[in-house]
Structure formats: structure tokens, C-alpha cells
C-alpha positions in Angstrom: 96.1 144.7 67.7 98.1 141.8 69.2 100.9 140.0 67.4 98.6 136.9 67.1 95.8 138.9 65.5 98.3 140.2 62.8 98.7 136.7 61.4 95.0 136.1 61.1 93.6 136.8 57.5 90.6 138.8 58.7 89.6 142.2 60.0 92.0 143.9 57.6 92.1 147.7 57.6 89.8 149.3 55.1 91.4 150.1 51.7 91.9 153.8 51.2 93.2 153.8 47.5 91.4 151.4 45.2 92.6 153.1 41.9 94.7 150.1 40.9 91.9 147.7 41.4 89.5 149.9 39.5 91.8 150.2 36.5 92.4 146.4 36.6 88.6 145.8 36.4 88.1 148.3 33.7 86.4 150.9 35.8 86.8 154.7 35.6 89.8 156.2 37.4 90.7 159.8 38.2 94.4 159.2 37.5 96.4 156.3 36.1 97.6 154.0 38.9 101.3 153.1 39.0 103.6 150.6 40.6 106.9 149.0 39.5 108.0 145.4 39.1 110.8 144.8 41.6 109.8 148.0 43.5 111.2 146.3 46.6 114.7 145.9 45.4 118.4 146.6 45.6 118.2 150.1 44.2 116.9 151.2 47.7 119.7 151.7 50.2 117.4 150.6 53.0 116.7 147.4 51.2 120.5 146.7 50.8 121.0 147.5 54.5 118.2 145.2 55.6 119.3 142.3 53.4 123.1 142.6 54.2 124.6 139.3 55.2 121.3 137.4 55.0 120.6 134.4 52.7 118.0 135.3 50.0 115.7 132.4 50.6 116.0 132.6 54.4 114.7 136.2 53.9 111.8 134.8 51.7 110.9 132.4 54.5 110.6 135.1 57.1 107.1 136.8 57.1 108.4 139.7 59.1 111.3 140.3 56.7 109.1 140.0 53.6 106.6 142.4 55.1 109.3 145.0 55.9 110.8 144.8 52.4 107.3 145.1 50.8 106.6 148.2 52.8 109.9 150.0 52.2 109.1 151.5 48.8 105.7 152.6 50.0 107.4 154.9 52.6 109.3 156.6 49.8 106.9 156.7 46.8 103.3 157.4 46.1 102.7 154.0 44.5 99.1 152.8 43.9 99.8 149.1 44.6 102.3 147.0 46.4 103.6 143.5 45.6 104.6 141.0 48.3 108.3 140.4 48.5 109.0 136.8 47.5 110.4 134.8 44.6 108.9 132.7 41.8 111.2 129.8 42.6 109.6 129.0 46.0 107.3 126.8 43.9 110.0 124.4 42.7 111.3 124.4 46.2 107.9 123.3 47.5 108.0 120.5 44.9 111.2 119.2 46.4 114.0 120.9 44.4 116.9 122.7 46.0 117.4 126.3 44.8 120.3 128.6 45.9 120.7 132.3 45.2 124.4 132.5 44.2 126.0 136.0 44.4 127.0 137.2 41.0 125.2 134.3 39.3 121.6 134.4 40.5 119.2 131.5 41.1 120.9 128.1 40.8 119.6 124.5 41.0 122.5 122.3 42.1 120.7 119.2 40.8 118.4 120.2 37.9 116.1 117.9 36.0 118.2 116.1 33.3 115.9 113.5 31.8 112.2 112.3 32.2 113.1 109.9 35.0 114.1 112.9 37.2 110.4 113.8 37.5 110.2 111.0 40.1 112.3 113.2 42.4 109.4 115.7 42.6 106.8 115.4 45.3 103.6 113.8 43.8 101.3 115.8 46.0 102.3 119.2 47.3 100.5 120.6 50.3 101.0 124.4 49.7 99.6 125.2 53.1 102.5 123.3 54.7 105.2 124.1 52.2 104.4 127.7 51.4 102.8 128.9 54.6 105.6 131.4 55.1 104.4 133.3 52.0 100.8 133.2 53.2 101.8 134.5 56.6 103.9 137.3 54.9 100.8 138.4 52.9 98.5 138.4 55.9 101.0 140.3 58.1 101.6 142.9 55.3 97.9 143.4 54.7 97.6 144.4 58.4 100.7 146.5 58.4 100.0 148.3 55.1 97.0 149.8 56.9 94.8 149.9 53.8 97.1 152.4 52.0 97.2 150.5 48.7 96.2 147.0 47.5 98.6 144.1 47.9 99.4 141.9 44.9 100.4 138.3 45.2 102.2 136.5 42.4 103.6 133.3 41.0 105.9 132.2 38.2 104.1 130.5 35.3 104.6 126.8 34.5 106.8 127.2 31.4 109.1 129.7 33.1 109.4 127.5 36.2 110.0 124.4 34.0 112.8 126.4 32.3 114.7 127.0 35.6 114.1 123.5 36.8 115.8 122.0 33.7 118.4 124.7 32.8 119.5 124.9 36.4 119.9 128.7 36.1 119.5 131.5 33.6 120.5 130.8 30.0 121.3 132.5 26.7 119.9 129.7 24.5 117.5 127.7 26.9 118.5 124.8 24.7 118.2 122.2 27.5 114.6 123.0 28.3 113.6 123.6 24.7 115.1 120.2 23.7 112.5 118.6 26.1 109.7 120.1 24.1 110.9 118.3 21.0 112.3 115.1 22.5 109.8 114.5 25.3 106.6 116.5 24.5 104.4 114.2 26.6 106.6 114.4 29.6 106.9 118.1 29.2 103.1 118.4 29.3 103.0 116.2 32.4 105.5 118.5 34.2 103.6 121.6 33.1 100.3 120.1 34.3 101.9 119.3 37.7 103.2 122.8 38.0 99.8 124.3 37.1 98.1 122.3 39.8 100.5 123.6 42.5 100.3 127.1 41.1 96.4 127.1 41.3 96.5 126.0 44.9 99.3 128.5 45.7 97.4 131.5 44.2 94.1 130.5 46.0 96.2 130.3 49.2 97.5 133.8 48.6 94.0 135.2 48.2 92.8 133.5 51.3 95.8 135.1 53.1 94.8 138.5 51.9 96.2 139.2 48.4 93.9 141.6 46.6 95.2 141.0 43.1 97.4 138.3 41.4 100.1 138.5 38.8 101.4 135.5 36.8 105.0 136.0 35.5 105.7 134.1 32.3 109.2 135.7 32.1 110.5 133.2 29.5 107.6 133.3 27.1 109.7 135.0 24.4 112.2 132.1 24.0 109.3 130.2 22.3 108.0 130.6 18.8 104.3 131.1 18.2 103.6 127.4 17.7 105.4 126.3 20.8 103.8 129.2 22.8 100.3 128.0 21.9 101.2 124.4 22.8 103.3 124.6 25.9 102.6 128.0 27.4 99.1 129.5 26.6 97.0 126.4 27.7 98.5 126.4 31.1 98.2 130.2 31.6 94.5 129.9 30.6 94.0 127.0 32.9 95.4 128.8 35.9 93.2 131.9 35.4 90.1 129.9 34.7 90.5 127.6 37.7 91.4 130.3 40.1 88.5 132.5 38.9 86.0 129.7 39.1 87.0 128.7 42.6 86.9 132.3 43.8 83.5 132.8 42.3 82.2 130.0 44.5 83.0 132.1 47.6 81.8 135.3 45.9 85.3 136.8 45.5 86.5 138.8 42.5 90.3 139.2 42.5 91.8 140.8 39.4 94.5 138.7 37.6 97.4 140.0 35.6 99.4 138.0 33.1 102.9 139.1 32.1 104.3 137.1 29.2 107.5 138.8 28.4 108.4 139.2 24.7 105.3 137.2 23.5 104.2 139.9 21.0 102.6 137.2 18.8 100.4 136.1 21.8 98.7 139.4 22.7 95.3 138.6 21.1 95.3 135.1 22.7 96.3 136.5 26.1 93.5 139.0 26.0 91.1 136.0 25.7 92.6 134.0 28.5 90.4 134.9 31.6 92.9 137.5 32.8 91.7 141.0 33.6 95.0 142.7 32.7 97.7 141.9 30.2 101.1 143.4 31.2 103.5 144.4 28.4 107.3 144.6 28.0 108.8 147.8 26.5 109.2 146.5 23.0 105.5 146.7 22.2 103.8 149.8 20.8 101.0 150.8 23.2 98.6 151.6 20.3 99.3 148.3 18.6 98.7 146.5 21.9 95.3 148.3 22.3 94.4 147.2 18.8 95.4 143.6 19.2 93.7 143.2 22.6 90.5 144.8 21.2 89.4 146.5 24.5 88.8 143.1 26.1 91.3 143.7 28.9 93.1 146.5 30.8 96.8 146.9 29.9 99.8 147.4 32.2 103.3 148.6 31.4 105.5 149.3 29.6 108.2 152.0 30.0 111.7 150.7 29.3 113.3 150.3 32.7 116.5 152.0 31.3 114.5 155.2 30.8 114.9 155.7 34.5 118.6 156.6 33.8 117.4 159.7 31.9 117.2 163.1 33.5 113.9 163.8 35.4 112.6 166.2 32.7 113.1 163.5 30.0 111.4 160.8 32.2 108.4 163.1 32.4 108.3 163.5 28.6 108.6 159.7 28.1 105.8 159.1 30.5 103.6 161.6 28.7 104.2 159.9 25.4 103.4 156.5 26.9 100.1 157.8 28.4 99.1 159.3 25.1 99.7 155.8 23.5 97.8 153.8 26.1 95.1 156.4 27.0 94.3 157.0 30.7 91.6 154.4 31.3 91.8 150.7 31.6 95.5 151.2 32.1 98.1 150.7 34.9 101.5 152.3 34.4 104.5 150.2 35.1 107.9 149.4 33.7 108.3 146.8 30.9 110.3 144.7 33.3 111.8 145.0 36.8 114.1 147.7 38.1 117.9 147.3 38.1 120.1 147.6 41.3 122.0 150.7 40.2 118.9 152.9 39.5 118.4 156.2 41.4 115.4 156.2 43.8 114.9 159.9 42.8 114.2 158.7 39.2 111.5 156.3 40.4 109.9 159.2 42.3 110.0 161.3 39.1 108.3 158.4 37.2 105.5 158.0 39.7 105.0 161.8 39.9 104.9 162.1 36.1 102.3 159.4 35.7 100.0 161.0 38.3 100.5 164.5 37.0 100.1 163.9 33.3 97.2 161.5 33.7 95.2 163.9 35.9 95.8 166.7 33.3 94.8 164.4 30.4 91.6 163.3 32.2 90.6 167.0 32.8 91.0 167.8 29.1 88.8 164.9 28.0 
């Protein structure tokens, strides 16, 4: 296949392992599929070597670099899915904001939104095909290079989480700046959330057109809201994204599973299970049986091992996985961590996690 053909979103290699997609859709699986948030990350020496000396967002804008980083963990581990290497903050960038990745500090907005007038600085109409074409090219290239080994997941940050970064300017302990907007400027907050939602819908549809076989929406900052604010400023936009993406894909006869990960939003599980998503992803603070009860069998579940459990000896990891599988059951379930991996984790522990999920789930399925 020529280099030009590798950037065309067609004639992709046939998928060899559809276990992840089957679990996401609620279909029967022989084993529990497993992947990890941040599986392409600094815990891998090859990742650190490849990224050395390169600007983070320059890497994100290189389809070839994103493809290589996406494929690295698949060469080491028997994952059942891959997720494109990118970042949630490419959306604010596409809307006209500057974002830098500052070593030791993380993502930083040199000029965050300070008051409602600052919304005028954002682009009124965002052409995602122009502004985010590098993500779409990375997805298409990776779909070809992955050779059908496992499905490729596309993703986005959710409106509330992106709004949090755009106003706070970086991570925060209190998120008091962005939360103050909800109380001082509720109408303007809804306006910004709606604009983010519109861009995100176009962005996710673009990812599917480029070759993404599933989509995950990261609402990483859901837990800083109480139940009332969650229902007002978070949930409606999560639902709107899934409904609009699903409706538009249906028009072309496509069915792409969608996952929502609203970290720490324990109070929202029942609502999230009725929000057009196929899968609700859970952090590690939620009991699997309780999650099953609250979601009422309406969705598949994903998660939720504490990432720090990967610091345990391999035998202990195996025991933790077995207990987790017993809580979730082996069907309508995708094993994952309750959040992303940390840079100092041992790749051998990740291998032990993946192996334990496959081994225990196969044994449990045989006994049923």
C-alpha cells in the first residue's frame, strides 16, 4: 500500500479481534476485553525515548508520531483495544485558545477566560476538518498500520471538563474560578458549554469518518460538581453529544459504540446509564455490584481497578483482578483501570493485569 493510500479512510484491514466492540454492545464474549486509559504513556521506556526533546502538542499534531505512540503498547501487551494518542485540549486550541504543556506543571493556558467578555476571543465557527485534521489523519493512518489487530478508539474531553481548563488555566485543587462562573454567570456558562458541545459533536463525527471504531467522552472533572450542578451543567451536554452523534451516524447506517467516563460522579450513574451511551466507565471508588444495580443492566460497564494496584506484586494483581471480575461479572463488561496509568509504573505489572483479566474471565466463563 502506498503512502497516499495510508491516509485515505477506506479499505482498512479486516478486524481480527472484535471482543471489545462486542462487550460494548452487550453481546456475548469468550473473555473479558481489556485496555488501559493512558496505555500509550510515559511508563513505557520506548514512549519516553520517542518523545524525548519534543514538544507535546507538536507530537499531537504529527499523525506519524501519534500512530507510532498508539501502536507501542500493542507490541508489548495483549490489549483488546487501542486508543489514539492525542489530548483533550486540542478542542480549546481549535477554538482559538493557546495551550502549552509545561514540564512539571502540566497543561497551561497562558491567557485563560477571566470574564464573560472573553468569550469573544473564541472562534464563532470552528471548522474541525481544518483545525483538527491532524487528529483525523492520525486515526486513519493508525487504522491502516494496526492491521486489524484490535479496534481503535477515538475520544474527546467533555464540555464541562474543557470549560474547567479554559477558565482555571491549568489543574486546580478547588476549581473555584470555573465554579464561580456557574453561580455568577449561569447563562454565559450554558452558552460556552453549548458552543463546546457543537464543536465536540463535529469532532467525534470526524473521528468516525477517519476510522475510529468506538468513541470515549472524558468528563474528568465531573466529581467537583454536586448532584444539582451536575444535572444542570454536565449531564445535558453529555446526553446531547451522544444523541446527536448517534442520530447522525444512523443516517449513514453506522453503529459506533460510545463510552462515557464521568470521574467521581457516583450520584450520576443511573442518569448516565440513560444518556444514549453504550458503556459507562467507572473510577475505582465505586463498588462494581452497586454500579450494576444502579445502571440496571441498561449499559455495559468499564473499569475500575485502582491504578495504584499496579504497584502490587503480580500475584496480588491477579487476586485483585479476580475479585473485580466477580463483582462485575464477565459479560457486558470491559476491564480497565479507574483512571490513567502513572509514569513510574512497571510495564511488567501491566502485562500481569492484562493476563489476569483474560485468564480469570475465561475460567469463569467455562464454569458458568
